[in-house]
N, C-alpha and C positions, 0 to 999 in steps of 0.2 A: 209904681213904687209902693212898697209895704209901709203902712203907717201904724206903728205900735200904739200910738195914742188912741186909735179907734178900737183896740182890743181890750177885753176884760182879762184879768188875771186868770179867771176860770177858763176862758176861751183859749188862752195861751197854754195852760196846763193840759187841756184836752188835746191840743195839737202836738205837744211834746210827747204825751203818752202814745198817740197814734204813730208818730215818727219812730219812737223807740221800739214799739211792737213790730212795725213794718221792717225795721232793721234786723231784729231778731229773727223774724219769719224768713227774710231773705237769706240770711246766713244759714239758717237751719235747712231751708228747702234746697239751697245750692250745694251744701257740703255734707248734709246728713241724709235728708229724705231722698234725693235723687229721683228715680222713677218709681219709688215705692209709694204706696198710699198711706202708710203709717210707719213711724219710726220713733225710737227713743235714744237719746244720747245721755249716758250716765257719765258725769264728770269723775275723773280719777280722784281718789280721796284727798290727795295733797294739792289738787288744783280746783277745788270747789269754790265758786265765788260766794262771798258773804254780802248780802244786800239788806237794806233797811226796809221792813214791811210790817204791816199790822198783823199780829197774831192774837186772836181772841180780844179784839178791841184795844190792844196795847201795842205800841211800837216796839219792835224787837229786831235784833240782828238775826237774819235767817240764812242758813247754809243751804245753798242750792245743790241738790244731788242729781237732778235730771231735768231735761227738757223733752217734752213728748209732743208728737203730732199724730192725731188720730185720723182714721180713715174718713171721718166726717169733716176734716179740715180744722179741727179744734187744736190750738196750740196751748200747752199748759206747762207750768213750772212747778216742780216738786221739791220740797225741802223740809227742814226742821229748825226749830229755834237753836241758835248757837249756844245759849245757856241752858238748853233742855237736854233731852235724850234723843239719840238718833232713831229710836223706835217711834218717836212722835212725828213721823213723816206725814206731810199733808200737802195738798195742792195749795199753792200760793196764788191768790186772785190778783190779776193784773192791776186792778184799781187800788189794791192794798200796798203796792210797791211804791216806794218813794221815787219822785221824779229823778231821772238820771241814773237810777240803779238798774233798770232793765237794759240800758245800753251797756252797762258793765257786764251783764250776763252774756250779751252778744259778743262783746270784745273778748271775754274769757273763752267762749266757745271757739272763736276764730283762733285764739292762741293755742288752745288744746288740739285743734285740728291742723295747726301749722298753716293757716291761711294768711296770706299777706294782704 
């Protein structure tokens, strides 16, 4: 049986980040990547998820525009600050995303792809 008392908060956060990333990768591989070695999914403008993440050492609402998977197996999220300009598109580091928000990207991806 799992004993939460033996875990540190940091250890639990690391596990949550890993689970969220695995969920996003699973959805992306199953419904976007398929047999390809690399792929990009661009969210429709009115369906882009907004997540909390750090942008230049400041917490910010970030609009996610794309999820990419490279031939080397690297998954990345691309977006821009909600209160900024859409020209400021940047890669959002996974460790900079607030806990629980990466799952929102996975859920929005499933919604846009009509996955049940």
